[in-house]
C-alpha positions in Angstrom: 13.1 -21.3 45.2 14.8 -19.2 48.0 14.9 -21.1 51.3 13.4 -19.4 54.4 14.6 -20.8 57.7 14.8 -20.1 61.4 17.7 -18.9 63.5 18.5 -22.4 64.8 19.4 -23.6 61.3 22.5 -21.3 61.1 25.2 -22.8 58.9 29.0 -22.6 59.2 30.1 -19.2 57.7 33.3 -17.3 57.3 33.4 -14.2 59.4 34.4 -10.8 58.0 34.1 -7.2 59.1 30.5 -6.0 59.0 28.8 -2.6 59.5 25.8 -2.5 61.9 23.6 -0.2 63.9 23.6 0.0 67.7 22.5 -3.5 68.7 20.1 -2.0 71.3 18.1 -0.6 68.4 17.8 -3.8 66.4 14.8 -6.0 66.0 15.8 -7.9 62.8 12.7 -8.7 60.8 14.3 -9.9 57.6 17.8 -11.1 56.7 19.4 -12.5 53.5 22.6 -14.5 53.4 24.7 -16.4 50.9 24.3 -13.6 48.3 26.6 -11.8 46.0 25.8 -8.2 47.0 26.7 -5.1 45.0 25.9 -2.4 47.6 26.4 0.8 45.6 28.3 2.0 48.7 31.9 3.0 47.9 32.9 2.5 51.6 31.7 -1.1 51.5 31.1 -2.2 47.9 30.5 -5.9 48.5 28.9 -8.1 51.1 27.2 -11.5 51.3 24.4 -10.8 53.8 22.1 -8.0 55.0 19.8 -7.6 58.0 16.7 -5.3 57.9 15.0 -3.7 60.8 12.0 -1.2 60.7 12.3 -0.8 57.0 16.0 0.1 57.0 19.3 -1.7 56.6 20.4 -2.6 60.1 23.6 -4.5 59.2 25.6 -5.3 56.0 28.4 -7.8 56.0 29.3 -11.5 56.2 26.9 -14.4 56.6 28.2 -15.3 60.0 27.9 -11.7 61.4 24.4 -11.2 60.1 23.0 -14.5 61.1 24.4 -14.0 64.6 22.1 -11.0 65.0 18.9 -13.0 64.0 16.3 -14.3 66.4 13.4 -16.7 66.2 11.3 -13.9 64.9 13.6 -13.1 62.0 12.6 -14.3 58.5 15.9 -15.6 57.1 16.3 -16.1 53.3 19.1 -18.1 51.7 19.9 -16.3 48.5 21.6 -19.4 47.1 24.5 -17.4 45.7 22.4 -15.1 43.6 23.0 -11.5 42.9 21.6 -8.7 45.0 21.7 -4.9 44.5 19.7 -1.9 45.7 16.1 -1.7 44.5 15.9 -0.1 41.1 14.8 3.5 40.7 12.9 4.4 37.5 13.8 8.0 37.1 11.2 8.9 34.4 7.8 7.2 34.3 4.2 7.9 33.6 2.9 5.6 36.3 -0.8 5.9 36.3 -1.1 6.1 32.5 1.1 3.0 32.3 -1.1 1.1 34.8 -4.3 2.0 32.9 -2.8 0.8 29.6 -2.1 -2.7 31.0 -5.7 -3.5 30.5 -6.2 -1.5 27.3 -5.8 -2.2 23.6 -2.2 -3.4 22.8 -0.9 -2.2 19.4 2.9 -1.9 19.9 3.7 -5.2 18.3 1.4 -5.0 15.3 3.2 -6.0 12.1 0.6 -4.9 9.6 -2.3 -2.4 9.1 -4.7 -5.3 9.0 -3.6 -6.5 12.5 -3.8 -2.9 13.8 -7.4 -2.6 12.6 -8.4 -6.1 13.9 -7.1 -5.5 17.4 -8.9 -2.2 17.6 -12.1 -3.9 16.4 -11.8 -6.7 18.9 -11.2 -4.3 21.8 -14.1 -2.0 20.8 -16.4 -5.0 21.0 -15.6 -5.3 24.7 -16.7 -1.8 25.5 -20.0 -0.1 26.1 -21.2 2.5 23.6 -19.5 5.8 24.2 -16.5 4.5 26.1 -13.2 5.9 24.8 -10.5 3.8 23.3 -7.1 5.2 24.3 -3.5 4.1 24.7 -2.2 1.6 22.1 1.4 2.6 21.7 1.3 1.9 17.9 4.3 2.0 15.7 3.7 2.1 12.0 7.4 1.5 11.2 6.9 -2.1 12.3 4.2 -2.8 9.7 5.1 -4.9 6.7 4.0 -1.9 4.6 4.6 1.1 6.7 2.1 3.9 6.4 0.8 6.5 8.8 -2.6 5.5 10.2 -5.6 7.7 9.7 -9.3 7.8 10.8 -10.7 6.0 7.7 -8.7 2.9 8.7 -10.6 2.5 11.9 -13.9 4.4 11.5 -15.8 1.3 10.3 -14.9 -0.7 13.4 -15.3 2.1 16.0 -18.7 3.6 15.1 -19.9 3.8 18.7 -16.6 4.5 20.5 -14.4 7.6 20.3 -10.7 6.8 19.7 -7.6 8.5 20.9 -4.6 6.2 20.3 -1.0 7.3 21.0 2.0 6.4 18.9 4.8 4.7 20.8 6.7 7.9 21.6 3.7 9.7 22.9 3.9 12.8 20.7 1.5 11.7 18.0 -2.1 10.5 18.4 -4.8 9.1 16.2 -8.5 10.0 16.5 -11.5 8.5 14.7 -14.3 10.6 13.2 -16.4 10.3 16.4 -13.7 11.7 18.5 -13.2 14.6 16.1 -16.9 15.3 16.2 -16.9 15.4 20.0 -13.9 17.7 20.0 -15.3 19.9 17.3 -12.3 19.5 15.0 -13.1 20.0 11.3 -11.7 21.3 8.1 -12.0 24.8 9.4 -10.0 24.2 12.5 -6.9 26.4 12.6 -3.4 25.1 13.1 -1.9 25.2 16.6 1.5 26.8 17.1 4.0 24.1 18.0 1.8 21.3 16.7 0.4 19.7 13.6 -3.0 18.7 12.4 -2.5 16.2 9.6 -4.9 16.6 6.7 -5.9 14.8 3.4 -4.0 17.4 1.4 -4.6 15.6 -2.0 -8.4 15.6 -1.6 -11.0 18.4 -2.0 -9.7 21.6 -0.4 -6.9 19.7 1.3 -8.1 20.7 4.8 -10.0 17.6 6.0 -8.2 16.3 9.2 -6.9 12.7 8.9 -7.4 12.2 12.6 -3.6 12.3 13.3 -2.3 15.1 15.6 1.2 16.0 16.8 2.6 17.8 19.9 0.7 21.0 20.8 -2.2 20.2 18.5 -3.0 17.2 20.8 -4.7 19.6 23.1 -7.6 19.9 20.6 -8.8 16.4 21.5 -7.1 15.7 24.8 -9.4 17.9 26.8 -12.4 15.9 25.7 -11.1 12.6 26.9 -12.7 11.8 30.3 -10.2 11.4 33.2 -10.1 8.2 35.1 -12.5 7.9 38.0 -11.0 7.4 41.4 -11.8 3.7 41.3 -10.1 3.4 37.9 -7.1 5.3 39.2 -6.7 3.0 42.2 -7.0 0.0 39.9 -4.3 1.5 37.6 -2.1 2.2 40.7 -2.3 -1.3 41.9 -1.7 -2.9 38.5 1.3 -0.6 37.8 2.8 -1.3 41.3 2.6 -5.0 40.8 4.0 -4.7 37.3 7.1 -2.7 38.2 7.8 -4.7 41.4 8.1 -7.7 39.1 10.9 -5.8 37.3 12.7 -5.0 40.6 11.6 -1.3 40.7 11.0 0.0 44.2 11.1 3.8 43.5 9.7 6.0 40.7 9.9 9.6 39.5 6.4 10.1 38.2 5.8 12.7 35.4 2.4 14.3 35.6 1.3 15.5 32.2 -0.4 18.9 31.8 -4.2 18.8 32.2 -4.7 19.2 28.4 -2.4 16.3 27.7 -3.2 14.0 30.6 -5.1 11.5 28.4 -7.0 9.0 30.6 -5.2 10.3 33.6 -6.5 12.2 36.6 -6.7 15.9 37.0 -4.3 16.1 40.0 -1.9 13.1 40.2 -0.2 14.5 43.3 -3.5 14.7 45.2 -4.3 11.2 44.2 -0.8 9.9 45.3 -1.1 11.8 48.6 -4.5 10.2 49.2 -3.1 6.7 48.4 -0.1 7.3 50.7 -2.3 8.4 53.6 -4.5 5.3 53.2 -1.5 2.9 53.0 -2.2 2.0 49.4 1.0 3.5 48.0 3.5 0.7 47.9 6.0 2.2 45.5 8.3 5.1 46.6 7.1 8.0 44.5 8.7 11.4 43.7 5.9 13.3 41.9 6.7 16.0 39.4 3.9 18.3 38.4 3.4 20.4 35.2 5.1 23.8 35.3 1.7 25.4 34.8 0.9 24.4 38.4 4.0 26.1 39.9 2.1 28.4 42.2 0.0 25.5 43.6 3.2 23.5 44.3 5.0 26.5 45.8 2.1 27.0 48.3 2.1 23.3 49.1 5.8 23.2 49.8 5.6 26.3 51.9 2.8 24.8 54.0 3.8 21.1 54.1 7.4 20.9 53.0 8.5 18.4 50.4 6.5 15.4 51.6 7.8 12.5 53.7 11.5 13.4 54.0 12.1 11.7 57.4 13.1 8.4 55.9 10.7 6.5 58.2 8.3 5.6 55.4 9.3 7.9 52.6 6.7 6.7 50.1 5.8 10.1 48.7 7.7 13.3 48.0 7.2 16.3 45.8 9.0 19.5 44.8 9.7 19.3 41.1 8.0 20.8 38.1 8.2 19.6 34.5 8.4 21.8 31.4 8.8 21.0 27.7 11.2 22.7 25.2 10.7 20.5 22.1 9.0 17.4 20.8 10.4 14.0 19.7 12.7 12.6 17.1 10.2 10.0 15.9 7.6 12.7 15.2 10.2 15.0 13.7 9.5 17.7 16.3 12.7 17.6 18.3 14.5 20.9 17.8 17.9 20.7 16.1 20.6 23.2 15.2 20.7 21.7 11.7 17.9 20.3 9.5 16.6 16.8 9.4 18.5 15.0 6.6 15.4 13.1 5.4 13.6 16.3 4.6 14.4 18.8 1.8 12.7 21.9 3.2 15.4 22.8 5.8 13.1 21.9 8.7 14.9 21.7 12.0 12.0 20.8 14.4 10.1 23.0 16.8 10.6 24.7 20.1 7.3 24.3 21.9 8.2 27.0 24.4 10.5 29.9 23.8 13.8 30.5 25.7 12.3 33.7 27.0 9.3 32.0 28.6 11.4 29.2 30.0 13.7 31.8 31.6 10.8 33.6 33.2 9.3 30.4 34.6 12.5 28.8 35.8 13.9 31.9 37.3 10.7 32.3 39.3 10.7 28.6 40.4 14.3 28.8 41.4 13.6 31.7 43.8 11.0 29.5 45.5 13.5 26.6 45.9 11.6 24.2 43.5 13.4 21.7 41.3 12.9 21.9 37.5 12.8 19.0 35.0 12.8 20.1 31.3 12.0 17.7 28.4 14.6 18.3 25.7 15.6 15.9 22.9 17.2 17.7 20.0 20.5 19.5 20.3 18.9 22.9 20.0 16.4 21.9 22.6 19.2 20.8 25.0 21.2 24.0 24.3 18.2 26.2 24.9 17.8 24.5 28.3 21.4 24.8 29.3 21.5 28.5 28.2 18.4 29.2 30.4 19.8 27.3 33.3 23.1 29.2 33.1 21.3 32.6 32.9 19.1 31.7 35.9 22.2 30.6 37.9 24.0 33.8 37.1 21.0 35.8 38.2 20.1 33.9 41.4 23.6 32.8 42.5 24.9 29.3 43.4 22.8 26.7 45.2 22.2 22.9 45.1 19.4 22.9 42.5 19.6 19.4 40.9 18.1 20.7 37.6 17.4 17.8 35.2 17.1 17.6 31.5 14.7 14.8 30.6 15.9 12.6 27.7 18.9 14.7 26.6 19.1 12.4 23.6 21.1 14.6 21.1 23.7 17.0 22.5 26.1 19.2 20.6 29.6 18.0 21.6 30.5 21.4 23.0 27.5 21.3 25.3 28.3 18.0 26.9 30.7 19.5 29.6 28.1 22.1 30.4 26.0 19.6 32.3 28.6 19.1 35.0 29.6 22.7 35.0 26.0 23.8 35.7 25.2 20.9 38.0 22.5 19.6 35.5 21.6 16.0 35.8 20.8 14.0 32.6 17.7 11.9 33.0 18.2 9.3 30.3 16.4 6.2 29.0 18.8 3.6 27.6 16.1 1.5 26.0 15.3 4.5 23.7 18.8 4.3 22.4 18.3 0.7 21.5 15.2 1.5 19.5 16.3 4.8 17.9 19.5 3.2 16.7 17.6 1.3 14.1 16.7 4.4 12.2 18.3 7.4 13.8 21.0 7.9 11.1 18.3 8.1 8.4 16.8 11.1 10.2 19.7 13.2 11.5 22.7 11.7 9.6 25.8 9.8 10.6 27.8 12.8 11.9 25.2 13.8 14.6 24.6 10.1 15.5 28.3 9.5 16.1 28.9 12.7 18.1 26.5 13.5 20.9 23.7 11.1 20.4 22.8 9.2 23.7 26.1 10.3 25.0 26.0 8.5 28.3 29.7 7.8 28.7 30.7 11.3 27.6 28.4 12.8 30.1 29.9 10.7 32.9 33.5 11.3 31.8 32.9 15.1 31.9 31.6 14.8 35.5 27.8 14.8 35.0 25.4 12.6 36.8 23.0 10.4 34.9 19.7 9.0 36.2 18.2 6.2 34.2 14.6 5.4 33.6 12.1 3.9 31.2 9.6 6.5 30.1 6.9 3.8 30.6 4.2 3.7 29.2 6.5 4.3 26.2 8.6 1.3 26.9 8.3 -1.4 29.6 9.7 -0.4 33.0 12.4 -3.0 32.9 15.8 -1.8 34.3 17.5 -5.0 33.3 16.7 -4.3 29.7 17.9 -0.7 30.2 21.1 -1.8 31.8 21.7 -4.2 28.9 21.0 -1.5 26.4 23.4 1.0 28.1 26.2 -1.6 28.3 25.9 -3.3 24.9 24.4 -0.4 22.9 22.7 -3.1 20.8 19.6 -2.1 18.9 16.3 -3.8 19.1 15.4 -6.4 16.4 12.4 -5.2 14.5 12.6 -6.6 11.0 16.4 -5.9 11.0 19.5 -7.5 12.4 20.7 -6.0 15.7 23.9 -3.9 15.7 25.9 -1.9 18.1 24.8 1.8 18.0 27.6 4.3 18.8 29.7 1.9 20.8 32.0 4.6 22.2 29.1 5.7 24.4 28.6 2.3 26.0 28.7 2.2 29.8 30.5 -0.2 32.1 28.1 -2.4 34.1 28.6 -0.6 37.4 28.1 2.8 35.7 24.8 1.5 34.4 23.8 0.1 37.8 24.5 3.4 39.4 22.2 5.1 36.9 19.3 3.0 38.2 20.4 3.4 41.9 22.7 5.9 43.4 22.7 8.3 40.4 18.9 8.1 40.2 18.6 8.9 43.9 21.0 11.8 43.7 19.0 13.4 40.9 16.1 14.0 43.3 18.0 14.9 46.5 17.6 11.4 48.0 21.1 9.9 47.9 21.2 10.1 51.7 18.2 7.8 52.2 18.2 5.3 49.3 19.9 3.9 46.2 22.5 1.9 48.2 22.6 -1.0 50.5 24.0 0.8 53.5 23.3 0.8 57.2 20.6 3.3 58.1 19.2 3.6 54.5 15.8 2.5 53.3 15.7 -1.3 52.8 14.9 -1.7 49.2 16.7 -4.6 47.3 16.3 -6.8 44.3 17.5 -10.3 43.9 18.5 -11.5 40.4 19.2 -15.0 39.0 22.6 -13.9 37.6 25.5 -11.8 38.6 25.2 -9.0 36.0 28.6 -7.6 37.1 30.4 -10.8 36.1 28.4 -12.3 33.2 29.2 -11.5 29.6 27.4 -8.3 28.6 25.4 -10.1 25.9 23.8 -12.2 28.6 22.6 -9.4 30.9 19.2 -9.1 29.0 18.4 -12.7 29.9 18.6 -12.0 33.6 15.4 -12.5 35.7 14.2 -10.8 38.8 13.8 -13.4 41.6 12.6 -11.3 44.4 11.9 -7.6 45.2 12.0 -6.1 48.7 10.6 -2.6 49.4 10.8 -1.1 52.9 11.9 -4.4 54.3 9.0 -6.3 52.9 8.9 -8.9 50.1 6.7 -7.3 47.5 7.5 -9.7 44.6 8.6 -13.4 44.7 8.8 -14.8 41.2 7.8 -18.3 41.9 4.9 -17.3 44.2 3.6 -14.8 41.7 3.7 -17.2 38.8 1.6 -19.7 40.9 -0.9 -17.1 42.0 -1.2 -15.9 38.4 -3.0 -19.0 37.4 -6.7 -18.1 36.9 -6.0 -14.4 37.3 -6.5 -12.8 33.9 -4.5 -9.6 34.4 -1.8 -11.1 36.6 -1.5 -14.1 34.3 -0.9 -11.8 31.3 1.7 -9.8 33.1 3.5 -12.9 34.3 3.5 -14.5 30.8 5.0 -11.2 29.5 7.7 -11.4 32.2 8.5 -15.0 31.4 9.1 -14.0 27.8 12.1 -12.0 29.0 13.0 -8.4 28.6 10.5 -6.8 26.2 11.9 -4.9 23.3 11.8 -1.2 23.4 8.7 0.4 21.8 9.8 4.0 21.6 10.6 6.1 18.5 11.9 9.3 20.1 
């Protein structure tokens, strides 16, 4: 356990040069000493102690210098030689949906159809008639006999509850017959452009829906799933906040789904976050991106209220970005590629869910209003389409500091990699996805594409681009340590197969990976001047780890545990205290047990 002590207990320490604020401004509330500190600040990359005042770093330097500034009112923590770095920033997360799923049906680790059905049955028995069953994160590729689920598997155990269960990558959902009835989906329902309604093609007229939907077809059922109540949303926010704090996350970039795809979410995430911030309930720094369909609403809000709390005093909520989609996902075979999928014989290359013409119209308009744009693109055609649109908009509107982001950027044609830096486009990537996709990616797009441009983290950095790392939770656990390990080792997850190194030439050095979750993440949302580094005057967010991940063998990174998390100068997670408090608390106990198991394997099949 980390020792807390008073000023009078100051030990003998070696003095060294430190950086501090004007002493007249200092009232040190919290200080750490005896730490191995990776600051993320190139001007002062290492230190052993920090002092915090009014939610900001007041001094960074040696034990002796920091302790000399403490008073009897200072909480002083002996880090006992453990590793400290800036609080992690999760650059791509679905926060409220993730929080709601913590108490929902858990299907991600099912290893058989029978177990899948059994868990749904048990969960349904805990609900009242008419309550929806959603979430799940199922992955049929993990079953002993893989097969796509369909409504007849679960109809018998969900007679009184409509079902809407997402596959792990979030681009395919399963409905039961009751949900289809509520949504009015039947054999006569027409296909949806950019989506798929799966049907029992070998029975009758071949038109009966199986209950499985993909991409744009999801809207047929989504709109009938009731949103969370305000009470449920607050519960999800609190659960999600505690969950990510335990992983060392102090800031998030929240992705709001469009209203017709915001399953179980709330209609206006930004309004909810703003209410939570105003009431003091928002304890995770949040940059909220909204659907591109709401661009006019956001533009009016920015014109009237600016971009949120940009003063750095509290800075718990900011806005100013819109999210669009250009394609689907690899796991659902809807990511758009320049060449066909190799495991299909029909020449299918995936789908563009929005045209280049529409994207240009939207983004050119947003750019004139000074709004940031995030575009989901996974296949190499999807990525190229984004880059082409960004280039065309820049040529039309002239140079400016836009910070455009491509979300995922998983498969990039080699000739397009340098275009990220040339156009000032940031790559928002999820290293845990690479660990999971590596198990089966080659079977889908072939060895050549896997080896050249797939999860090309190092190539992006070497050509001058910035990468911002995240999890995509609820898709995978919001665990930056697991993400860092995946980025550095490139080892695949172990699901029925031996682990191997996936495209090793794209592995990152440990400090490159750390920057992806700190300084690089902050830069991708215009916040590098206020957070992402342990630097005097910046927001005091830190995480204390039980191992020095910059010095340990790469294979051991994934075994590292978060010891303590500090956000805005306050301890928001203390491992030992949390584990004790978890006893007798069902939800917290389950979360703590999961954390004790170590980094959870990736559950995504993008």
